[in-house]
N, C-alpha and C positions, 0 to 999 in steps of 0.2 A: 529642126530635127535632121534635115539633110546634112547640116554642118557636123552634127554629132556622128552620123553614120560614116560620112566621108573621113572624118578625123580618126575614127576607130579603124577603118580599113587601111588608111595611110599609116597608122601606127603599127598595125600588124605587119604590113609589108616592110616598113622601115626597120622594125624590130628584127625581122628575118634577115634583112640586108646587114644590119649592124652585127647580128650574131655571126653571119658569114665572114664579116671583116675582122672582128676582134675575138670571136670564139666565146667559149663559156668561161667568163671571168668570175662569176658568182658560184660559189660552192654551196648549193642549196641541199642537194641529196647525194647519197653515195652512189646510186645507180647512174651510170653515164647517160643513158637514153632519157631518163626522167629528168636529169639535171640539165640536159640540153633543151628540153621542152620548157622547163621552168625558167631558163635563162631567156629564151625567146619571149615568153610571157612577161617577164620582168622588164625586158627592154621595151616591149610594147606599152606597158603601163607607164614607164618613165617618159615615153614619147607622146602620150595622149595630150597633156596640157599644151606643149608648144605646137603640136599639130592642129589642135583645136583652134588656137589663136590664128595660126597661119591660114587655115581653111576658112574660118569665120571672116577674117578681114579680106581675104582674097575674094570670097563670094560677095562681100559688101562692095568692094571696088568694081567687080564685074556688073553688079546691079546698077551702080551709079553710072558706069560707063554706058550701059545699054539704055539708060533713061535720058541720055544727053541728046 
């Protein structure tokens, strides 16, 4: 459960950073403010699977390291 929460938080943060770096590339809505918000959400959704794998395996390695 902690891996899921951490991956969601990391995805939202990285989605915001990605939006700041590349901007609104997806034309979802006509209104600019709503389009920006939808782009950040889309970037966050695209980043959930890789972030979950990263967080899950990172936590796994930390637990193994602490048990040595």
